[in-house]
C-alpha positions as CSV (number, residue, x, y, z in Angstrom):
1,X,-13.0,1.8,-45.7
2,X,-10.8,4.6,-47.2
3,X,-13.0,7.5,-46.2
4,X,-11.0,10.4,-44.8
5,X,-12.1,11.3,-41.3
6,X,-11.3,13.8,-38.6
7,X,-12.0,13.5,-34.9
8,X,-11.4,14.7,-31.4
9,X,-9.6,13.2,-28.4
10,X,-11.6,13.7,-25.2
11,X,-11.9,11.3,-22.3
12,X,-15.5,11.2,-20.8
13,X,-14.1,12.3,-17.4
14,X,-13.1,15.5,-19.2
15,X,-16.7,16.4,-20.0
16,X,-18.1,19.4,-18.0
17,X,-19.8,18.5,-14.7
18,X,-21.9,21.1,-12.9
19,X,-21.1,19.7,-9.5
20,X,-17.3,19.8,-9.9
21,X,-17.1,16.0,-10.2
22,X,-15.4,14.2,-13.0
23,X,-17.3,14.2,-16.3
24,X,-20.1,11.6,-16.4
25,X,-22.3,10.0,-19.1
26,X,-25.1,12.5,-18.5
27,X,-26.6,15.1,-20.8
28,X,-23.1,16.6,-21.3
29,X,-22.0,13.5,-23.3
30,X,-25.0,14.0,-25.6
31,X,-24.4,17.7,-25.9
32,X,-20.8,16.9,-26.9
33,X,-22.1,14.6,-29.6
34,X,-24.3,17.4,-30.9
35,X,-21.3,19.8,-30.9
36,X,-19.2,17.2,-32.8
37,X,-21.9,16.7,-35.4
38,X,-22.2,20.5,-36.0
39,X,-18.4,20.6,-36.4
40,X,-18.3,17.7,-38.9
41,X,-16.1,15.6,-36.6
42,X,-16.8,11.9,-37.1
43,X,-14.5,10.2,-34.6
44,X,-14.6,10.5,-30.8
45,X,-11.5,9.0,-29.4
46,X,-11.1,8.5,-25.6
47,X,-8.9,6.7,-23.1
48,X,-9.7,3.3,-21.6
49,X,-13.1,3.3,-20.0
50,X,-12.1,0.8,-17.3
51,X,-12.1,1.6,-13.6
52,X,-8.7,3.1,-12.5
53,X,-6.8,2.7,-9.3
54,X,-6.6,5.6,-6.8
55,X,-4.1,7.5,-9.0
56,X,-6.9,7.8,-11.6
57,X,-4.8,6.5,-14.5
58,X,-7.0,4.7,-16.9
59,X,-4.0,2.6,-18.0
60,X,-3.8,0.9,-14.6
61,X,-7.2,-0.5,-13.9
62,X,-8.8,-2.9,-11.4
63,X,-10.3,-4.8,-14.3
64,X,-9.6,-5.0,-18.0
65,X,-13.4,-5.4,-18.6
66,X,-15.4,-3.5,-16.0
67,X,-16.4,0.1,-16.8
68,X,-15.6,2.9,-14.5
69,X,-18.6,3.5,-12.1
70,X,-17.6,7.2,-11.7
71,X,-19.0,7.7,-15.2
72,X,-22.6,6.9,-14.0
73,X,-24.8,10.0,-13.8
74,X,-25.9,11.0,-10.3
75,X,-29.5,9.9,-10.9
76,X,-28.7,6.5,-12.6
77,X,-30.8,4.5,-10.1
78,X,-33.9,6.5,-10.8
79,X,-34.0,4.9,-14.3
80,X,-32.9,1.4,-13.2
81,X,-34.9,-1.5,-14.7
82,X,-35.1,-4.5,-12.3
83,X,-36.6,-6.7,-15.0
84,X,-33.8,-6.0,-17.5
85,X,-31.2,-6.4,-14.7
86,X,-32.7,-9.9,-14.0
87,X,-32.3,-10.8,-17.7
88,X,-28.7,-9.5,-17.6
89,X,-27.9,-11.7,-14.6
90,X,-29.4,-14.7,-16.4
91,X,-26.7,-14.4,-18.9
92,X,-24.0,-12.3,-17.3
93,X,-20.6,-11.3,-18.8
94,X,-18.0,-13.9,-18.0
95,X,-16.0,-11.4,-15.9
96,X,-18.8,-10.0,-13.8
97,X,-18.7,-12.3,-10.8
98,X,-14.9,-12.1,-10.4
99,X,-15.0,-8.3,-10.7
100,X,-17.7,-7.9,-8.1
101,X,-16.0,-10.3,-5.7
102,X,-12.6,-8.6,-6.3
103,X,-14.0,-5.1,-5.5
104,X,-16.0,-6.2,-2.5
105,X,-13.1,-8.2,-1.0
106,X,-10.7,-5.3,-1.7
107,X,-12.9,-2.9,0.1
108,X,-13.2,-5.3,3.1
109,X,-9.4,-5.4,3.2
110,X,-8.9,-1.6,3.2
111,X,-8.0,-1.6,-0.5
112,X,-5.0,-3.9,0.1
113,X,-3.6,-5.6,-2.9
114,X,-5.1,-9.1,-3.3
115,X,-1.7,-10.7,-2.8
116,X,-2.0,-9.6,0.9
117,X,-5.5,-10.9,1.5
118,X,-6.2,-13.8,3.8
119,X,-5.1,-17.1,2.2
120,X,-8.6,-18.4,1.5
121,X,-9.6,-15.3,-0.4
122,X,-6.1,-14.8,-2.0
123,X,-6.1,-18.3,-3.4
124,X,-9.8,-18.4,-4.1
125,X,-10.7,-21.4,-1.9
126,X,-14.3,-22.3,-2.7
127,X,-15.5,-22.3,0.9
128,X,-13.9,-18.9,1.6
129,X,-15.4,-17.4,-1.5
130,X,-18.8,-18.9,-0.8
131,X,-18.8,-17.5,2.8
132,X,-17.8,-14.1,1.7
133,X,-20.4,-14.0,-1.1
134,X,-23.2,-14.9,1.3
135,X,-22.1,-12.3,3.8
136,X,-21.8,-9.6,1.2
137,X,-24.6,-10.4,-1.2
138,X,-26.1,-6.9,-1.1
139,X,-22.8,-5.2,-1.9
140,X,-22.1,-7.7,-4.7
141,X,-25.5,-7.1,-6.2
142,X,-24.9,-3.3,-6.2
143,X,-21.6,-3.7,-8.0
144,X,-23.3,-5.8,-10.6
145,X,-26.1,-3.2,-10.9
146,X,-23.5,-0.5,-11.7
147,X,-22.0,-2.5,-14.5
148,X,-25.4,-3.3,-15.9
149,X,-26.4,0.3,-15.9
150,X,-23.1,1.4,-17.4
151,X,-23.4,-1.1,-20.1
152,X,-26.9,0.0,-21.1
153,X,-26.0,3.6,-21.0
154,X,-22.8,3.2,-23.0
155,X,-24.5,1.3,-25.7
156,X,-27.2,3.9,-25.9
157,X,-24.5,6.6,-26.3
158,X,-22.8,4.5,-29.0
159,X,-26.0,3.9,-30.9
160,X,-26.8,7.7,-30.8
161,X,-23.2,8.5,-31.9
162,X,-23.3,6.1,-34.8
163,X,-26.7,7.5,-35.9
164,X,-25.1,10.9,-36.1
165,X,-22.2,9.5,-38.2
166,X,-19.8,9.5,-35.3
167,X,-17.5,6.5,-34.6
168,X,-16.3,5.8,-31.1
169,X,-12.5,5.1,-30.9
170,X,-11.3,3.3,-27.7
171,X,-8.0,2.4,-26.2
172,X,-6.7,-0.8,-24.8
173,X,-3.5,-1.0,-22.6
174,X,-1.5,-4.1,-23.7
175,X,-0.7,-5.0,-20.1
176,X,-3.0,-5.2,-17.0
177,X,-2.3,-4.1,-13.5
178,X,-1.1,-6.7,-11.0
179,X,-3.7,-5.6,-8.4
180,X,-6.6,-6.4,-10.7
181,X,-9.5,-8.9,-10.9
182,X,-7.9,-10.3,-14.1
183,X,-4.7,-11.5,-12.4
184,X,-6.5,-12.6,-9.2
185,X,-9.0,-14.6,-11.1
186,X,-6.6,-16.0,-13.7
187,X,-3.2,-16.4,-12.1
188,X,-2.2,-19.1,-14.5
189,X,-2.3,-16.7,-17.4
190,X,0.5,-14.6,-15.9
191,X,4.1,-15.3,-14.9
192,X,3.8,-15.6,-11.2
193,X,5.6,-17.7,-8.5
194,X,4.2,-20.2,-6.0
195,X,3.1,-17.3,-3.8
196,X,1.4,-15.6,-6.8
197,X,3.9,-12.8,-6.9
198,X,5.2,-11.7,-10.4
199,X,8.5,-13.3,-11.4
200,X,9.1,-10.7,-14.1
201,X,7.5,-7.3,-14.7
202,X,7.0,-5.0,-17.7
203,X,8.8,-1.9,-18.8
204,X,11.1,-0.5,-21.5
205,X,14.9,-0.4,-21.7
206,X,17.1,2.6,-21.2
207,X,16.9,5.1,-24.1
208,X,17.5,8.7,-25.0
209,X,14.8,9.8,-22.5
210,X,15.8,7.7,-19.5
211,X,19.2,6.2,-18.5
212,X,17.5,3.6,-16.3
213,X,14.6,2.9,-18.7
214,X,11.0,2.6,-17.4
215,X,9.9,-0.1,-14.9
216,X,6.1,-0.2,-15.2
217,X,5.7,-3.2,-12.9
218,X,2.8,-4.9,-14.6
219,X,3.0,-8.7,-14.7
220,X,3.9,-10.4,-17.9
221,X,1.5,-12.8,-19.7
222,X,2.3,-16.5,-19.6
223,X,2.0,-16.7,-23.4
224,X,2.5,-20.5,-23.5
225,X,-0.6,-20.9,-21.4
226,X,-2.5,-18.3,-23.4
227,X,-1.6,-20.0,-26.7
228,X,-2.6,-23.4,-25.3
229,X,-6.3,-22.3,-24.9
230,X,-6.4,-20.4,-28.2
231,X,-5.8,-17.0,-26.5
232,X,-9.3,-17.2,-25.0
233,X,-8.8,-14.4,-22.5
234,X,-7.5,-12.0,-25.1
235,X,-10.3,-12.9,-27.5
236,X,-12.8,-12.1,-24.8
237,X,-11.1,-8.9,-24.0
238,X,-11.0,-7.7,-27.6
239,X,-14.6,-8.8,-28.2
240,X,-15.7,-6.7,-25.2
241,X,-13.8,-3.7,-26.5
242,X,-15.2,-4.0,-30.0
243,X,-18.8,-4.2,-28.6
244,X,-18.2,-0.8,-27.0
245,X,-16.2,0.8,-29.8
246,X,-16.0,1.0,-33.6
247,X,-12.2,1.1,-33.5
248,X,-9.7,0.3,-30.7
249,X,-6.1,1.3,-30.3
250,X,-3.6,-1.2,-28.9
251,X,-1.3,0.7,-26.5
252,X,2.4,-0.4,-26.7
253,X,1.7,-2.5,-29.8
254,X,5.4,-3.4,-30.0
255,X,4.8,-5.7,-27.0
256,X,3.0,-8.1,-29.3
257,X,6.3,-8.8,-31.2
258,X,8.6,-8.8,-28.2
259,X,8.4,-7.3,-24.7
260,X,11.0,-6.1,-22.2
261,X,11.1,-8.5,-19.2
262,X,12.6,-7.3,-15.9
263,X,13.3,-9.6,-13.0
264,X,10.8,-8.5,-10.3
265,X,13.7,-8.0,-7.8
266,X,15.2,-5.4,-10.1
267,X,14.6,-1.8,-9.0
268,X,15.1,-0.3,-12.5
269,X,14.6,-1.5,-16.1
270,X,18.3,-1.6,-16.9
271,X,18.8,-5.3,-16.6
272,X,15.8,-6.5,-18.5
273,X,15.8,-8.5,-21.8
274,X,13.6,-8.7,-24.9
275,X,11.5,-11.8,-25.0
276,X,9.6,-12.8,-28.2
277,X,5.8,-12.9,-27.9
278,X,3.3,-14.8,-30.2
279,X,1.6,-11.6,-31.4
280,X,1.4,-13.1,-34.9
281,X,-0.6,-16.1,-33.7
282,X,-2.8,-13.8,-31.5
283,X,-3.6,-11.4,-34.3
284,X,-4.4,-14.4,-36.6
285,X,-6.9,-15.7,-34.0
286,X,-8.4,-12.2,-33.6
287,X,-8.7,-11.9,-37.4
288,X,-10.7,-15.1,-37.4
289,X,-13.1,-13.5,-34.9
290,X,-13.1,-10.1,-36.5
291,X,-12.2,-10.3,-40.2
292,X,-12.0,-6.5,-40.6
293,X,-9.7,-6.3,-37.5
294,X,-10.6,-2.7,-36.6
295,X,-7.5,-2.1,-34.5
296,X,-4.9,0.7,-34.5
297,X,-1.3,0.0,-33.5
298,X,0.3,2.5,-31.1
299,X,3.7,2.3,-32.6
300,X,5.4,5.4,-31.1
301,X,9.0,5.3,-29.9
302,X,11.8,3.1,-31.3
303,X,10.1,0.5,-33.5
304,X,12.0,-2.4,-35.0
305,X,11.6,-3.9,-38.5
306,X,9.9,-6.9,-37.0
307,X,7.2,-4.7,-35.3
308,X,6.6,-2.9,-38.6
309,X,6.3,-6.2,-40.4
310,X,3.7,-7.5,-37.9
311,X,1.7,-4.3,-38.2
312,X,1.8,-4.4,-42.0
313,X,1.0,-8.1,-42.2
314,X,-2.4,-7.4,-40.7
315,X,-2.9,-4.0,-42.3
316,X,-3.1,-2.1,-39.0
317,X,-2.8,1.7,-39.1
318,X,0.0,3.2,-37.0
319,X,0.3,6.6,-35.4
320,X,2.0,9.9,-36.2
321,X,2.3,12.8,-33.8
322,X,3.1,16.2,-35.5
323,X,4.6,17.6,-32.3
324,X,7.4,15.0,-32.8
325,X,7.9,16.1,-36.5
326,X,10.2,19.1,-36.2
327,X,13.5,17.7,-35.0
328,X,15.0,18.1,-38.4
329,X,16.2,14.5,-38.6
330,X,15.8,12.6,-42.0
331,X,13.1,10.0,-42.3
332,X,11.3,11.2,-39.2
333,X,7.9,9.4,-39.6
334,X,6.2,12.3,-37.7
335,X,7.3,15.1,-40.0
336,X,4.9,16.9,-42.3
337,X,6.3,15.2,-45.4
338,X,6.6,11.6,-44.1
339,X,2.9,11.0,-43.4
340,X,1.3,7.8,-44.8
341,X,-2.3,7.1,-45.7
342,X,-2.8,4.0,-43.4
343,X,-2.3,5.9,-40.2
344,X,-3.8,8.1,-37.6
345,X,-2.2,11.5,-37.4
346,X,-2.4,13.6,-34.2
347,X,-1.3,17.1,-33.3
348,X,-0.5,15.6,-29.9
349,X,-1.7,12.7,-27.6
350,X,-2.9,12.5,-24.0
351,X,0.8,12.1,-23.0
352,X,1.9,15.3,-24.8
353,X,1.7,18.8,-23.7
354,X,-1.0,20.7,-25.4
355,X,0.2,21.9,-28.8
356,X,0.2,25.5,-27.6
357,X,2.1,24.5,-24.5
358,X,4.6,22.6,-26.6
359,X,5.1,25.5,-28.9
360,X,5.5,28.0,-26.2
361,X,8.1,25.8,-24.4
362,X,10.4,25.8,-27.5
363,X,13.1,28.4,-28.0
364,X,12.5,31.3,-30.4
365,X,14.5,29.9,-33.2
366,X,12.6,26.6,-33.1
367,X,9.3,28.5,-33.0
368,X,10.2,30.5,-36.0
369,X,11.3,27.4,-37.9
370,X,8.1,25.6,-37.1
371,X,6.0,28.6,-38.2
372,X,8.0,28.9,-41.4
373,X,6.9,25.3,-42.3
374,X,3.3,25.7,-41.2
375,X,2.3,29.2,-42.3
376,X,2.3,28.7,-46.1
377,X,-0.5,26.2,-45.9
378,X,-2.4,28.3,-43.3
379,X,-2.2,31.4,-45.5
380,X,-3.3,29.3,-48.5
381,X,-6.4,28.1,-46.7
382,X,-7.1,31.6,-45.5
383,X,-7.2,32.7,-49.2
384,X,-9.2,29.7,-50.4
385,X,-11.9,29.4,-47.7
386,X,-14.1,31.5,-45.5
387,X,-11.9,30.6,-42.5
388,X,-11.7,33.4,-39.9
389,X,-8.2,34.7,-39.3
390,X,-8.4,33.7,-35.6
391,X,-8.6,30.1,-36.8
392,X,-5.5,30.2,-39.0
393,X,-2.6,32.2,-37.7
394,X,-2.3,31.7,-33.9
395,X,-0.9,28.3,-32.8
396,X,-2.1,25.6,-32.6
397,X,-4.3,26.2,-35.6
398,X,-1.5,26.0,-38.2
399,X,-0.6,22.6,-36.7
400,X,-4.3,21.5,-36.8
401,X,-4.5,22.6,-40.5
402,X,-1.4,20.6,-41.3
403,X,-2.9,17.6,-39.6
404,X,-6.2,17.9,-41.5
405,X,-4.3,18.2,-44.8
406,X,-2.2,15.2,-44.1
407,X,-2.5,12.2,-46.4
408,X,-3.4,10.1,-43.3
409,X,-6.8,8.5,-43.5
410,X,-7.7,9.6,-39.9
411,X,-6.8,12.7,-38.0
412,X,-7.4,13.2,-34.3
413,X,-7.0,16.6,-32.4
414,X,-7.2,16.8,-28.6
415,X,-10.0,19.0,-27.4
416,X,-7.4,21.2,-25.7
417,X,-5.9,22.1,-29.1
418,X,-9.3,23.0,-30.6
419,X,-9.7,25.3,-27.6
420,X,-6.2,26.8,-27.9
421,X,-5.3,25.9,-24.3
422,X,-1.8,26.1,-22.9
423,X,0.2,23.6,-20.9
424,X,-1.8,24.1,-17.8
425,X,-4.5,22.1,-19.4
426,X,-2.6,18.9,-20.4
427,X,-4.1,15.6,-19.4
428,X,-1.0,13.7,-18.3
429,X,2.7,14.3,-17.6
430,X,4.4,10.9,-17.9
431,X,6.5,10.0,-14.9
432,X,4.7,12.4,-12.6
433,X,2.5,10.7,-10.0
434,X,0.1,13.5,-8.9
435,X,-2.3,15.8,-10.6
436,X,-2.8,13.8,-13.8
437,X,-6.1,12.7,-15.5
438,X,-8.2,15.5,-14.0
439,X,-8.6,18.0,-16.8
440,X,-12.1,19.1,-17.8
441,X,-13.3,21.7,-20.2
442,X,-16.4,23.9,-19.8
443,X,-18.6,25.2,-22.4
444,X,-17.6,28.8,-21.7
445,X,-14.2,27.9,-23.3
446,X,-15.9,26.9,-26.6
447,X,-16.3,29.9,-28.9
448,X,-19.7,30.1,-30.6
449,X,-18.0,30.0,-34.1
450,X,-15.6,27.2,-33.3
451,X,-17.7,24.4,-34.7
452,X,-18.4,26.3,-37.9
453,X,-14.7,27.0,-38.5
454,X,-13.7,23.4,-37.8
455,X,-16.3,22.3,-40.4
456,X,-14.7,24.7,-42.9
457,X,-11.4,22.9,-42.5
458,X,-12.9,19.5,-42.5
459,X,-14.8,20.2,-45.8
460,X,-11.7,21.7,-47.3
461,X,-9.6,18.7,-46.5
462,X,-12.4,16.3,-47.6
463,X,-12.8,14.7,-44.2
464,X,-16.6,15.2,-43.9
C-alpha cells in the first residue's frame, strides 16, 4: 500500500485519567480516536503494551506477550463475562499459564527475580509447580481474567479504530528482560549457564555518545536453538503482535543482522563483540507466516551496509527523525532533503526531547539556521491554505509541516509536538532511571481548533 498517511505517537498510559492514575483503556481512549478522526490522522502509534517492571519502562517487561493490567478501566469486572472467559480458558494463549504462574510466584517471593526463587520453582519442577498452582488457584485465575478482559477490550478498540480509518502501530523490543516469564519458561532459548544466569548480555559498543557504550543487560537469544525449531517462539511473538496491531516496529532492528555480546561479568559494554544473528532466516520464516510482513525497522544510530541490505531485502520501511537532520553533515539520512519514500518520518520519538524543548536547547545560531530552512515552506503553506498563523510560525509547527511534506509514505508526530509542549513534557530521558514514562496530556491542553488545522495540513500534503 502506497497511500500517504499521517499519525500521532501517544502511549495509552499518556491518555487523561480523571483520578490521576496512568491512562487506561476507558472512554478516554475512544475520545482520542474521535479526535484523531476529526484531525484526519490515520495512524495511532504507541509503545509496547506489555506489562513493565517497577521502573515503568515498556521496553523491559515481565512478559513479551501479556498486556499491562494497569490499562484496565477501574470498572472492568462489572462487564466481565464468565461464559466467554470459560471459552477463553478452553483454548488459552500458549503463554497464559506461564505468565500467571510467573507473576503469582514473583509476588509470593517479594518480587525477587526468578533466579533467586526456591529451586523447585526456579527450575520448574513439576511437583513444586503443581503444589503452588493448587495453593494459589484463585490468584492465578484472577491474573488470567485480567488478560482475558484486556484482550477483549483491546480488540474492540482496534476494530473501532479500523472502522474509523485509523491503523494501530505497535512496538516490539528486540530483546526481552531476564526477569521475565519468557526466560523463566524457556531457558533453553537463551544463552544461560547451568545455574540459569546469563553468560552474555546485550548492549551497544562505545560511540560518540558514550565512551563505555551501553550495557543493557538483557540475555541474548540462543539462535541455534531457535533456528532448530523454526523460530517458533519468535513466530508466536510476532503473530500475537500482529493480532493486536496493523503495523509493528522492531526496536533495535540491527540486532537481527548482528548483536553486541558482552560477557556477563563485564561492568561496561567496552569489551563486547559483534556476533552474527540469523535475521535473514527469521524474516524469511515470518514472511511465510505474513506475506505482507507489516513491520518497520528501527534503524537509528550507526547502521552498517549489511543491516541496510537486510532491511531492503524484505522491503521494510526504516525511520527518519527530523530533529537529527540539522547537523550540517553530508548524506545525513534525517535531513530535510535526504528523506525516502519507504520510511516513517518523525519530528521526534519517545526518546527525544519534545521538538520545542529540542529547539529551545540549541544556541541562537543553530535556531536561526533551523528556521531559515523551515520557514520558506511554512510561509508558502500559509499563503496556499487557510492555516491559522498560530499553526505555522511558532516551533514546532514548521518542523511538523516539513514532516508532512516529506516524501516519506508515513509521518508520525508525538502528541507533545501537536500540543506545542516544552521539554518538561518529554516521555523518556535515556540513561536516567527515575521520572520517565509518566507523561499524560489533558484535554485542556488541546485547542478547539487544533484538529481542524491538522486536517488542513494533512489534506494539503495528501495524507488523508
